[in-house]
N, CA, C and O atoms as a DFTB+ gen file, in Angstrom:
728 C
 N C O
     1  1       0.780      -1.229      -0.070
     2  2      -0.089       0.082      -0.010
     3  2       0.833       1.218       0.019
     4  3       1.274       1.656       1.081
     5  1       1.147       1.725      -1.172
     6  2       2.104       2.780      -1.213
     7  2       1.584       4.096      -1.409
     8  3       2.343       5.063      -1.346
     9  1       0.263       4.238      -1.658
    10  2      -0.266       5.574      -1.831
    11  2      -1.452       5.842      -0.944
    12  3      -2.064       4.891      -0.458
    13  1      -1.816       7.110      -0.703
    14  2      -3.033       7.360       0.144
    15  2      -4.220       6.991      -0.342
    16  3      -5.158       6.668       0.386
    17  1      -4.271       7.010      -1.707
    18  2      -5.658       6.470      -2.499
    19  2      -5.797       4.990      -2.275
    20  3      -6.923       4.526      -2.099
    21  1      -4.787       4.252      -2.267
    22  2      -4.904       2.702      -2.060
    23  2      -5.347       2.553      -0.632
    24  3      -6.277       1.795      -0.359
    25  1      -4.662       3.309       0.373
    26  2      -5.178       3.098       1.801
    27  2      -6.593       3.529       1.926
    28  3      -7.340       2.860       2.639
    29  1      -7.029       4.562       1.313
    30  2      -8.380       5.117       1.352
    31  2      -9.373       3.912       0.753
    32  3     -10.368       3.568       1.390
    33  1      -9.085       3.415      -0.286
    34  2      -9.810       2.325      -0.883
    35  2      -9.915       1.156       0.054
    36  3     -10.993       0.582       0.207
    37  1      -8.764       0.768       0.719
    38  2      -8.813      -0.241       1.558
    39  2      -9.674       0.015       2.805
    40  3     -10.367      -0.896       3.258
    41  1      -9.648       1.161       3.336
    42  2     -10.373       1.556       4.563
    43  2     -11.867       1.498       4.141
    44  3     -12.644       1.036       4.976
    45  1     -12.358       1.907       2.954
    46  2     -13.726       1.741       2.555
    47  2     -14.094       0.292       2.435
    48  3     -15.192      -0.081       2.849
    49  1     -13.245      -0.548       1.895
    50  2     -13.577      -1.974       1.823
    51  2     -13.670      -2.500       3.243
    52  3     -14.564      -3.316       3.466
    53  1     -12.863      -2.140       4.233
    54  2     -13.002      -2.569       5.624
    55  2     -14.298      -2.298       6.199
    56  3     -14.777      -3.095       7.006
    57  1     -14.950      -1.179       5.837
    58  2     -16.139      -0.870       6.450
    59  2     -17.372      -1.544       5.888
    60  3     -18.400      -1.674       6.553
    61  1     -17.232      -1.985       4.596
    62  2     -18.426      -2.539       3.923
    63  2     -18.296      -4.173       3.851
    64  3     -19.218      -4.861       3.411
    65  1     -17.248      -4.644       4.256
    66  2     -17.055      -6.084       4.076
    67  2     -16.393      -6.667       5.414
    68  3     -15.302      -6.278       5.833
    69  1     -17.116      -7.566       5.986
    70  2     -16.661      -8.116       7.434
    71  2     -15.708      -9.263       7.202
    72  3     -16.012     -10.422       7.484
    73  1     -14.479      -8.893       6.650
    74  2     -13.521      -9.940       6.459
    75  2     -12.121      -9.580       7.072
    76  3     -11.843      -8.424       7.391
    77  1     -11.374     -10.490       7.198
    78  2      -9.953     -10.221       7.580
    79  2      -9.090      -9.538       6.585
    80  3      -8.831     -10.047       5.495
    81  1      -8.671      -8.445       6.947
    82  2      -7.838      -7.556       5.881
    83  2      -6.350      -7.512       6.444
    84  3      -6.040      -7.059       7.546
    85  1      -5.508      -8.040       5.536
    86  2      -4.061      -7.914       5.836
    87  2      -3.361      -7.174       4.721
    88  3      -3.582      -7.468       3.546
    89  1      -2.521      -6.219       5.069
    90  2      -1.832      -5.456       4.133
    91  2      -0.385      -5.232       4.508
    92  3       0.055      -5.608       5.595
    93  1       0.305      -4.653       3.658
    94  2       1.758      -4.345       3.965
    95  2       2.010      -2.874       3.723
    96  3       1.581      -2.276       2.736
    97  1       2.777      -2.295       4.746
    98  2       3.176      -0.913       4.581
    99  2       4.604      -0.863       4.892
   100  3       5.048      -1.660       5.719
   101  1       5.412       0.029       4.290
   102  2       6.890       0.146       4.716
   103  2       6.874       1.205       5.798
   104  3       6.464       2.349       5.602
   105  1       7.354       0.747       6.980
   106  2       7.435       1.720       8.065
   107  2       8.537       1.206       8.952
   108  3       9.019       0.083       8.805
   109  1       8.947       2.108       9.932
   110  2      10.019       1.797      10.782
   111  2       9.622       0.745      11.898
   112  3      10.352      -0.188      12.236
   113  1       8.464       0.996      12.388
   114  2       7.924      -0.044      13.427
   115  2       6.447      -0.061      13.458
   116  3       5.838       0.656      12.663
   117  1       5.839      -0.775      14.260
   118  2       4.418      -0.921      14.433
   119  2       3.590       0.441      14.686
   120  3       2.459       0.621      14.234
   121  1       4.248       1.311      15.412
   122  2       3.572       2.546      15.746
   123  2       3.506       3.403      14.516
   124  3       2.454       3.956      14.196
   125  1       4.639       3.526      13.806
   126  2       4.758       4.294      12.571
   127  2       3.848       3.688      11.573
   128  3       3.233       4.434      10.812
   129  1       3.706       2.412      11.506
   130  2       2.627       1.751      10.607
   131  2       1.281       2.187      10.885
   132  3       0.515       2.505       9.975
   133  1       0.932       2.219      12.210
   134  2      -0.368       2.740      12.566
   135  2      -0.613       4.105      12.215
   136  3      -1.684       4.413      11.692
   137  1       0.323       4.999      12.466
   138  2       0.247       6.419      12.285
   139  2       0.118       6.596      10.665
   140  3      -0.729       7.376      10.228
   141  1       0.940       5.887       9.809
   142  2       0.898       6.075       8.410
   143  2      -0.451       5.629       7.840
   144  3      -0.983       6.270       6.933
   145  1      -0.967       4.608       8.333
   146  2      -2.322       4.069       7.915
   147  2      -3.432       5.144       8.146
   148  3      -4.325       5.363       7.327
   149  1      -3.286       5.820       9.388
   150  2      -4.370       6.682       9.751
   151  2      -4.073       8.156       9.189
   152  3      -4.840       9.091       9.419
   153  1      -2.926       8.285       8.451
   154  2      -2.730       9.698       7.946
   155  2      -3.363      10.051       6.634
   156  3      -3.189      11.132       6.070
   157  1      -4.176       8.986       6.144
   158  2      -5.021       9.389       4.893
   159  2      -6.129      10.198       5.271
   160  3      -6.530      10.174       6.434
   161  1      -6.708      10.972       4.330
   162  2      -7.899      11.760       4.403
   163  2      -9.111      10.807       4.452
   164  3      -9.874      10.616       3.505
   165  1      -9.202      10.201       5.737
   166  2     -10.386       9.300       5.940
   167  2     -10.622       9.383       7.410
   168  3      -9.649       9.430       8.162
   169  1     -11.843       9.407       7.879
   170  2     -12.070       9.557       9.293
   171  2     -11.459       8.396      10.187
   172  3     -11.849       7.233      10.081
   173  1     -10.562       8.759      10.992
   174  2      -9.970       7.761      11.884
   175  2     -10.991       7.001      12.721
   176  3     -10.833       5.817      13.019
   177  1     -12.048       7.729      13.087
   178  2     -13.150       7.095      13.931
   179  2     -13.736       5.921      13.316
   180  3     -14.270       5.039      13.988
   181  1     -13.635       5.886      11.850
   182  2     -14.221       4.727      11.137
   183  2     -13.253       3.596      11.023
   184  3     -13.661       2.437      10.950
   185  1     -11.956       3.903      11.003
   186  2     -10.843       2.982      10.790
   187  2     -10.447       2.299      12.046
   188  3     -10.470       1.069      12.090
   189  1     -10.054       3.065      13.158
   190  2      -9.371       2.648      14.191
   191  2     -10.187       1.348      14.939
   192  3      -9.532       0.416      15.405
   193  1     -11.459       1.368      15.001
   194  2     -12.146       0.171      15.592
   195  2     -11.883      -1.180      14.874
   196  3     -12.003      -2.272      15.430
   197  1     -11.539      -1.011      13.674
   198  2     -11.284      -2.193      12.905
   199  2      -9.905      -2.774      12.951
   200  3      -9.642      -3.889      12.502
   201  1      -8.984      -1.925      13.544
   202  2      -7.492      -2.419      13.630
   203  2      -7.316      -3.311      14.909
   204  3      -7.577      -2.872      16.029
   205  1      -6.894      -4.494      14.702
   206  2      -6.775      -5.316      15.779
   207  2      -5.285      -5.743      16.125
   208  3      -5.008      -6.138      17.257
   209  1      -4.390      -5.657      15.177
   210  2      -3.004      -5.916      15.469
   211  2      -2.135      -5.407      14.251
   212  3      -2.600      -5.206      13.129
   213  1      -0.785      -5.221      14.623
   214  2       0.182      -4.735      13.601
   215  2       1.254      -5.818      13.791
   216  3       1.575      -6.156      14.930
   217  1       1.806      -6.361      12.721
   218  2       2.975      -7.169      12.706
   219  2       4.002      -6.450      11.855
   220  3       3.729      -5.899      10.788
   221  1       5.223      -6.499      12.418
   222  2       6.374      -5.811      11.634
   223  2       7.602      -6.810      11.554
   224  3       7.721      -7.639      12.456
   225  1       8.415      -6.774      10.638
   226  2       9.519      -7.704      10.588
   227  2      10.720      -6.934      10.035
   228  3      10.652      -6.040       9.191
   229  1      11.730      -7.356      10.569
   230  2      13.218      -6.875      10.196
   231  2      14.106      -8.003      10.085
   232  3      13.970      -8.931      10.883
   233  1      15.037      -8.044       9.160
   234  2      16.024      -9.240       9.113
   235  2      17.237      -8.634       9.829
   236  3      17.565      -7.452       9.723
   237  1      17.871      -9.552      10.565
   238  2      19.060      -9.211      11.363
   239  2      20.007     -10.359      11.048
   240  3      19.624     -11.520      10.913
   241  1      21.403      -9.915      10.928
   242  2      22.366     -10.871      10.634
   243  2      22.821     -11.655      12.044
   244  3      22.875     -11.086      13.134
   245  1      23.119     -12.988      11.831
   246  2      23.527     -13.664      12.931
   247  2      24.991     -13.759      12.959
   248  3      25.630     -13.826      11.909
   249  1      25.560     -13.768      14.131
   250  2      27.007     -13.897      14.270
   251  2      27.426     -15.336      13.830
   252  3      26.695     -16.304      14.039
   253  1      28.563     -15.423      13.250
   254  2      29.247     -16.727      12.835
   255  2      29.504     -17.519      14.122
   256  3      30.146     -17.004      15.037
   257  1      29.030     -18.719      14.203
   258  2      29.225     -19.565      15.277
   259  2      30.580     -20.006      15.527
   260  3      30.981     -20.338      16.643
   261  1      31.365     -20.006      14.343
   262  2      32.772     -20.507      14.433
   263  2      33.763     -19.361      14.973
   264  3      34.721     -19.657      15.688
   265  1      33.514     -18.189      14.636
   266  2      34.531     -17.129      15.034
   267  2      34.059     -15.961      15.911
   268  3      34.784     -14.998      16.160
   269  1      32.846     -16.093      16.349
   270  2      32.274     -14.976      17.268
   271  2      33.172     -14.979      18.400
   272  3      33.789     -16.006      18.684
   273  1      33.304     -13.854      19.108
   274  2      34.025     -13.913      20.385
   275  2      33.305     -13.054      21.477
   276  3      32.691     -12.011      21.250
   277  1      33.473     -13.647      22.693
   278  2      32.834     -13.070      23.821
   279  2      33.686     -11.955      24.329
   280  3      34.902     -11.916      24.140
   281  1      32.919     -10.930      25.065
   282  2      33.619      -9.857      25.450
   283  2      32.789      -9.246      26.712
   284  3      31.595      -9.492      26.879
   285  1      33.458      -8.528      27.467
   286  2      32.802      -7.902      28.649
   287  2      32.174      -6.484      28.130
   288  3      32.944      -5.567      27.845
   289  1      30.904      -6.343      28.026
   290  2      30.444      -5.091      27.495
   291  2      30.584      -3.840      28.332
   292  3      30.648      -3.960      29.556
   293  1      30.633      -2.743      27.810
   294  2      30.757      -1.425      28.341
   295  2      29.518      -1.165      29.258
   296  3      28.438      -1.228      28.671
   297  1      29.487      -0.907      30.483
   298  2      28.231      -0.623      31.294
   299  2      27.385       0.426      30.612
   300  3      26.160       0.308      30.647
   301  1      27.963       1.460      29.986
   302  2      27.130       2.489      29.281
   303  2      26.324       1.891      28.238
   304  3      25.175       2.290      28.050
   305  1      26.847       0.948      27.530
   306  2      26.118       0.280      26.377
   307  2      24.921      -0.541      26.956
   308  3      23.813      -0.578      26.419
   309  1      25.240      -1.162      28.044
   310  2      24.138      -1.969      28.731
   311  2      23.123      -1.080      29.441
   312  3      21.966      -1.468      29.601
   313  1      23.529       0.057      29.851
   314  2      22.443       1.026      30.447
   315  2      21.610       1.630      29.166
   316  3      20.408       1.856      29.307
   317  1      22.133       1.836      28.165
   318  2      21.411       2.266      26.868
   319  2      20.425       1.197      26.559
   320  3      19.262       1.488      26.278
   321  1      20.811       0.078      26.597
   322  2      19.839      -1.118      26.247
   323  2      19.014      -1.504      27.376
   324  3      18.316      -2.515      27.289
   325  1      19.028      -0.723      28.531
   326  2      18.143      -0.945      29.775
   327  2      18.461      -2.538      30.244
   328  3      17.563      -3.336      30.512
   329  1      19.741      -2.818      30.290
   330  2      20.195      -4.108      30.866
   331  2      20.952      -3.970      32.129
   332  3      21.786      -3.067      32.200
   333  1      20.773      -4.701      33.057
   334  2      21.420      -4.619      34.373
   335  2      22.972      -5.261      34.212
   336  3      23.215      -6.442      33.964
   337  1      23.906      -4.247      34.404
   338  2      25.309      -4.666      34.335
   339  2      25.730      -5.841      35.151
   340  3      26.613      -6.632      34.818
   341  1      24.970      -5.892      36.332
   342  2      25.242      -6.968      37.218
   343  2      24.868      -8.388      36.788
   344  3      25.352      -9.413      37.270
   345  1      23.960      -8.323      35.837
   346  2      23.405      -9.643      35.357
   347  2      23.953     -10.072      33.915
   348  3      23.881     -11.222      33.483
   349  1      24.504      -9.002      33.240
   350  2      25.017      -9.292      31.913
   351  2      26.505      -9.297      32.075
   352  3      26.989      -8.178      32.248
   353  1      27.349     -10.318      32.058
   354  2      28.580     -10.305      32.303
   355  2      29.447     -10.464      30.861
   356  3      30.646     -10.202      30.769
   357  1      28.661     -10.912      29.837
   358  2      29.321     -10.998      28.472
   359  2      28.349     -10.986      27.395
   360  3      27.262     -11.549      27.519
   361  1      28.700     -10.355      26.325
   362  2      28.123     -10.353      25.011
   363  2      28.967     -11.072      23.942
   364  3      30.006     -11.670      24.223
   365  1      28.467     -10.978      22.720
   366  2      29.314     -11.527      21.657
   367  2      29.514     -10.560      20.601
   368  3      28.640      -9.709      20.428
   369  1      30.523     -10.575      19.888
   370  2      30.714      -9.767      18.669
   371  2      31.563     -10.483      17.607
   372  3      32.187     -11.499      17.911
   373  1      31.595      -9.999      16.433
   374  2      32.376     -10.700      15.437
   375  2      33.910     -10.511      15.821
   376  3      34.305      -9.581      16.524
   377  1      34.655     -11.406      15.329
   378  2      36.110     -11.514      15.797
   379  2      36.823     -10.202      15.427
   380  3      36.744      -9.642      14.334
   381  1      37.544      -9.786      16.515
   382  2      38.414      -8.626      16.429
   383  2      39.532      -8.819      15.619
   384  3      40.236      -9.802      15.855
   385  1      39.850      -8.003      14.633
   386  2      41.152      -8.160      13.765
   387  2      42.445      -8.117      14.514
   388  3      42.574      -7.312      15.435
   389  1      43.267      -8.811      14.228
   390  2      44.666      -8.876      14.798
   391  2      45.559      -8.010      13.871
   392  3      45.137      -7.726      12.750
   393  1      46.810      -7.564      14.301
   394  2      47.723      -7.068      13.490
   395  2      48.075      -7.922      12.177
   396  3      48.113      -9.151      12.234
   397  1      48.309      -7.276      11.090
   398  2      48.291      -8.036       9.837
   399  2      49.115      -9.365       9.763
   400  3      48.705     -10.346       9.142
   401  1      50.263      -9.334      10.416
   402  2      51.092     -10.605      10.471
   403  2      50.487     -11.628      11.286
   404  3      50.631     -12.803      10.947
   405  1      49.791     -11.313      12.378
   406  2      49.178     -12.195      13.282
   407  2      47.863     -12.792      12.546
   408  3      47.523     -13.973      12.609
   409  1      47.248     -11.870      11.908
   410  2      45.913     -12.205      11.270
   411  2      46.196     -13.310      10.177
   412  3      45.391     -14.212       9.943
   413  1      47.236     -13.187       9.617
   414  2      47.733     -14.128       8.485
   415  2      47.831     -15.435       9.132
   416  3      47.273     -16.422       8.653
   417  1      48.494     -15.472      10.163
   418  2      48.771     -16.752      10.936
   419  2      47.425     -17.351      11.399
   420  3      47.266     -18.569      11.329
   421  1      46.474     -16.564      11.856
   422  2      45.288     -17.175      12.393
   423  2      44.386     -17.611      11.239
   424  3      43.648     -18.575      11.446
   425  1      44.363     -17.022      10.073
   426  2      43.642     -17.281       8.856
   427  2      42.261     -16.830       8.901
   428  3      41.756     -16.326       9.905
   429  1      41.594     -17.037       7.682
   430  2      40.101     -16.578       7.645
   431  2      39.275     -17.559       8.052
   432  3      39.589     -18.711       7.752
   433  1      38.224     -17.355       8.709
   434  2      37.185     -18.233       9.217
   435  2      36.684     -19.032       7.930
   436  3      36.355     -18.412       6.918
   437  1      36.640     -20.286       7.987
   438  2      36.192     -21.152       6.863
   439  2      34.693     -21.126       6.689
   440  3      34.223     -21.488       5.611
   441  1      33.881     -20.710       7.706
   442  2      32.482     -20.581       7.634
   443  2      31.996     -19.323       7.100
   444  3      31.129     -19.328       6.226
   445  1      32.502     -18.211       7.572
   446  2      31.873     -16.908       7.096
   447  2      32.885     -16.225       6.235
   448  3      32.574     -15.114       5.805
   449  1      34.082     -16.738       5.910
   450  2      35.090     -16.125       5.176
   451  2      35.505     -14.720       5.624
   452  3      35.827     -13.816       4.853
   453  1      35.462     -14.642       6.927
   454  2      35.987     -13.406       7.517
   455  2      35.089     -12.322       7.640
   456  3      35.516     -11.246       8.059
   457  1      33.724     -12.485       7.286
   458  2      32.685     -11.415       7.401
   459  2      32.341     -11.262       9.002
   460  3      32.238     -10.141       9.498
   461  1      32.194     -12.293       9.670
   462  2      31.880     -12.309      11.011
   463  2      30.403     -12.729      11.313
   464  3      30.028     -13.088      12.429
   465  1      29.571     -12.645      10.163
   466  2      28.150     -13.147      10.259
   467  2      28.013     -14.153       9.296
   468  3      28.732     -14.250       8.302
   469  1      26.950     -15.018       9.633
   470  2      26.634     -16.146       8.775
   471  2      25.145     -16.433       9.019
   472  3      24.797     -17.010      10.049
   473  1      24.235     -16.028       8.061
   474  2      23.015     -16.345       8.123
   475  2      22.178     -15.107       8.723
   476  3      22.762     -14.210       9.330
   477  1      20.839     -15.099       8.534
   478  2      20.013     -14.039       9.127
   479  2      18.779     -14.698       9.749
   480  3      18.478     -15.864       9.491
   481  1      18.086     -13.930      10.562
   482  2      16.902     -14.327      11.253
   483  2      15.944     -13.086      11.185
   484  3      16.348     -11.972      10.850
   485  1      14.786     -13.332      11.492
   486  2      13.751     -12.141      11.658
   487  2      13.526     -11.830      13.008
   488  3      13.498     -12.646      13.930
   489  1      13.346     -10.452      13.099
   490  2      12.920      -9.915      14.412
   491  2      11.372      -9.618      14.032
   492  3      10.990      -9.198      12.940
   493  1      10.679      -9.873      14.982
   494  2       9.106      -9.499      14.763
   495  2       8.709      -8.721      16.019
   496  3       9.122      -8.875      17.169
   497  1       7.757      -7.795      15.510
   498  2       7.112      -6.965      16.462
   499  2       5.575      -7.220      16.245
   500  3       5.041      -6.767      15.233
   501  1       4.861      -7.923      17.156
   502  2       3.499      -8.227      17.030
   503  2       2.814      -7.362      18.108
   504  3       2.956      -7.642      19.298
   505  1       2.067      -6.308      17.698
   506  2       1.373      -5.365      18.690
   507  2      -0.085      -5.635      18.606
   508  3      -0.657      -5.509      17.523
   509  1      -0.695      -5.981      19.625
   510  2      -2.176      -6.188      19.765
   511  2      -2.695      -4.698      20.012
   512  3      -2.210      -4.040      20.932
   513  1      -3.650      -4.191      19.211
   514  2      -4.119      -2.990      19.442
   515  2      -5.325      -2.970      20.428
   516  3      -6.472      -3.254      20.083
   517  1      -4.941      -2.593      21.738
   518  2      -5.987      -2.653      22.829
   519  2      -6.972      -1.456      22.611
   520  3      -6.778      -0.647      21.704
   521  1      -8.077      -1.363      23.502
   522  2      -9.043      -0.380      23.358
   523  2      -8.179       0.960      23.890
   524  3      -8.392       2.039      23.336
   525  1      -7.323       0.878      24.840
   526  2      -6.622       2.029      25.337
   527  2      -5.665       2.709      24.132
   528  3      -5.591       3.923      23.941
   529  1      -5.029       1.803      23.445
   530  2      -4.182       2.264      22.256
   531  2      -5.101       2.916      21.263
   532  3      -4.778       3.968      20.710
   533  1      -6.366       2.242      21.001
   534  2      -7.167       2.883      20.091
   535  2      -7.622       4.269      20.473
   536  3      -7.737       5.173      19.645
   537  1      -7.900       4.414      21.889
   538  2      -8.400       5.752      22.329
   539  2      -7.113       6.760      22.053
   540  3      -7.297       7.870      21.553
   541  1      -5.930       6.332      22.383
   542  2      -4.753       7.101      22.070
   543  2      -4.641       7.684      20.542
   544  3      -4.361       8.845      20.242
   545  1      -4.924       6.610      19.652
   546  2      -4.924       6.842      18.282
   547  2      -5.884       7.846      17.808
   548  3      -5.612       8.666      16.931
   549  1      -7.054       7.757      18.429
   550  2      -8.130       8.667      18.040
   551  2      -7.821      10.077      18.606
   552  3      -8.236      11.113      18.087
   553  1      -7.090      10.020      19.666
   554  2      -6.858      11.419      20.247
   555  2      -5.621      12.029      19.736
   556  3      -5.185      13.061      20.244
   557  1      -5.030      11.434      18.745
   558  2      -3.867      11.850      17.946
   559  2      -2.688      11.888      18.917
   560  3      -1.868      12.792      18.755
   561  1      -2.512      11.030      19.887
   562  2      -1.382      11.041      20.812
   563  2      -0.115      10.845      19.982
   564  3      -0.111      10.240      18.910
   565  1       0.979      11.408      20.559
   566  2       2.289      11.255      19.914
   567  2       2.822       9.739      20.097
   568  3       2.372       8.948      20.926
   569  1       3.834       9.482      19.199
   570  2       4.371       8.145      19.130
   571  2       4.898       7.593      20.551
   572  3       4.761       6.419      20.895
   573  1       5.491       8.543      21.297
   574  2       6.012       8.178      22.509
   575  2       4.939       7.795      23.607
   576  3       5.196       6.946      24.461
   577  1       3.726       8.456      23.548
   578  2       2.733       8.056      24.452
   579  2       2.181       6.696      24.109
   580  3       1.835       5.909      24.990
   581  1       2.091       6.387      22.640
   582  2       1.600       5.146      22.288
   583  2       2.536       4.008      22.634
   584  3       2.133       2.933      23.077
   585  1       3.871       4.314      22.397
   586  2       4.910       3.345      22.715
   587  2       4.857       2.961      24.197
   588  3       5.024       1.790      24.537
   589  1       4.632       3.907      25.050
   590  2       4.629       3.837      26.424
   591  2       3.465       2.948      26.811
   592  3       3.590       2.166      27.754
   593  1       2.337       3.034      26.120
   594  2       1.155       2.178      26.484
   595  2       1.543       0.720      26.078
   596  3       1.342      -0.199      26.872
   597  1       2.128       0.486      24.786
   598  2       2.538      -0.730      24.401
   599  2       3.512      -1.421      25.439
   600  3       3.402      -2.623      25.681
   601  1       4.387      -0.697      25.993
   602  2       5.354      -1.156      26.921
   603  2       4.656      -1.532      28.256
   604  3       4.989      -2.527      28.900
   605  1       3.631      -0.648      28.651
   606  2       2.867      -0.949      29.940
   607  2       2.021      -2.305      29.742
   608  3       1.772      -3.044      30.695
   609  1       1.614      -2.561      28.466
   610  2       0.800      -3.797      28.256
   611  2       1.749      -4.914      28.045
   612  3       1.311      -6.027      27.756
   613  1       3.105      -4.680      28.177
   614  2       4.004      -5.792      28.064
   615  2       4.113      -6.349      26.631
   616  3       4.389      -7.540      26.484
   617  1       3.920      -5.589      25.622
   618  2       3.971      -6.084      24.179
   619  2       5.410      -5.924      23.769
   620  3       5.968      -4.840      23.938
   621  1       6.045      -6.964      23.233
   622  2       7.422      -6.858      22.835
   623  2       7.750      -6.142      21.559
   624  3       7.103      -6.405      20.545
   625  1       8.612      -5.346      21.545
   626  2       8.991      -4.507      20.416
   627  2      10.340      -5.048      19.767
   628  3      10.972      -5.967      20.288
   629  1      10.707      -4.461      18.679
   630  2      11.956      -4.895      17.992
   631  2      13.130      -4.936      19.066
   632  3      13.892      -5.897      19.165
   633  1      13.193      -3.883      19.799
   634  2      14.256      -3.746      20.694
   635  2      14.251      -4.991      21.732
   636  3      15.303      -5.540      22.058
   637  1      13.087      -5.363      22.189
   638  2      13.002      -6.402      23.059
   639  2      13.476      -7.800      22.460
   640  3      14.123      -8.632      23.096
   641  1      13.067      -7.930      21.173
   642  2      13.419      -9.209      20.520
   643  2      14.907      -9.123      20.125
   644  3      15.556     -10.164      20.029
   645  1      15.446      -7.973      19.903
   646  2      16.819      -7.800      19.447
   647  2      17.720      -8.087      20.708
   648  3      18.799      -8.667      20.581
   649  1      17.239      -7.660      21.941
   650  2      17.948      -7.872      23.218
   651  2      18.052      -9.358      23.560
   652  3      19.042      -9.895      24.056
   653  1      16.915      -9.945      23.236
   654  2      16.892     -11.468      23.369
   655  2      17.901     -12.234      22.611
   656  3      18.580     -13.128      23.116
   657  1      17.980     -11.830      21.304
   658  2      19.119     -12.373      20.501
   659  2      20.518     -11.998      20.980
   660  3      21.406     -12.847      20.896
   661  1      20.781     -10.783      21.479
   662  2      22.011     -10.382      22.060
   663  2      22.400     -11.209      23.129
   664  3      23.550     -11.647      23.168
   665  1      21.432     -11.520      24.153
   666  2      21.688     -12.296      25.397
   667  2      21.970     -13.720      25.017
   668  3      22.736     -14.406      25.694
   669  1      21.375     -14.169      23.963
   670  2      21.603     -15.578      23.532
   671  2      22.969     -15.562      22.845
   672  3      23.387     -16.700      22.630
   673  1      23.711     -14.652      22.476
   674  2      24.943     -14.633      21.814
   675  2      24.739     -14.827      20.198
   676  3      25.685     -15.095      19.456
   677  1      23.473     -14.670      19.770
   678  2      23.193     -14.844      18.335
   679  2      23.463     -13.600      17.431
   680  3      23.544     -13.780      16.215
   681  1      23.595     -12.457      17.910
   682  2      23.817     -11.322      17.180
   683  2      24.635     -10.408      17.977
   684  3      24.836     -10.664      19.165
   685  1      25.166      -9.269      17.376
   686  2      26.006      -8.292      18.105
   687  2      25.244      -6.929      18.420
   688  3      24.176      -6.658      17.871
   689  1      25.821      -6.147      19.277
   690  2      25.302      -4.781      19.503
   691  2      25.285      -3.972      18.388
   692  3      24.326      -3.250      18.117
   693  1      26.505      -4.065      17.579
   694  2      26.641      -3.250      16.317
   695  2      25.609      -3.604      15.298
   696  3      25.110      -2.707      14.619
   697  1      25.248      -4.879      15.142
   698  2      24.172      -5.260      14.252
   699  2      22.741      -4.809      14.704
   700  3      21.917      -4.445      13.865
   701  1      22.493      -4.837      15.879
   702  2      21.242      -4.371      16.477
   703  2      21.050      -2.956      16.307
   704  3      19.966      -2.487      15.959
   705  1      22.076      -2.261      16.543
   706  2      22.117      -0.711      16.280
   707  2      21.884      -0.435      14.891
   708  3      21.091       0.454      14.579
   709  1      22.517      -1.132      13.994
   710  2      22.398      -0.905      12.520
   711  2      20.929      -1.184      12.073
   712  3      20.403      -0.442      11.243
   713  1      20.257      -2.245      12.613
   714  2      18.927      -2.577      12.272
   715  2      18.007      -1.594      12.808
   716  3      17.107      -1.172      12.081
   717  1      18.131      -1.188      13.984
   718  2      17.121      -0.286      14.668
   719  2      17.619       1.213      14.613
   720  3      17.047       2.099      15.247
   721  1      18.598       1.413      13.903
   722  2      19.132       2.866      13.810
   723  2      19.142       3.494      15.116
   724  3      18.573       4.574      15.272
   725  1      19.740       2.908      16.071
   726  2      19.872       3.448      17.398
   727  2      21.143       4.416      17.525
   728  3      21.400       4.962      18.598
């Protein structure tokens, strides 16, 4: 759904046909998706009651299992990610390069060919749109207020899912930052 006219046509179809409607929009996250869908010249009061959920997906690279290395993370980085430095003693990153002569001795990883990543997985954000969120949308609340409500409801965001992968050692802080543009 790349144009306001297409969204408007979809909204009209929603009102006159009691069926499941699934569509795709390009957006940064679930909240931006909702705002973009509601930005068309169509009464939000007629659209919002029909919105039940938003699913977003991003692909994130996985660290190479053969050459990833553990390290003690900077407490400031953990604080930014809202992680307790007392509980997180190590994270993983791609292999740190050595001086050229030592790097030649070590050799290139046979699995990732020195890239540091091998494979990808999806991060998902599945947001159920509660009555409280619908009220916020209708009152044209800002993204921060809507995000706060989703957090209060315990709904996982891209950041929550990314942190889960970080703690499992499957991806790196740099990769998560690249994906989420943090």
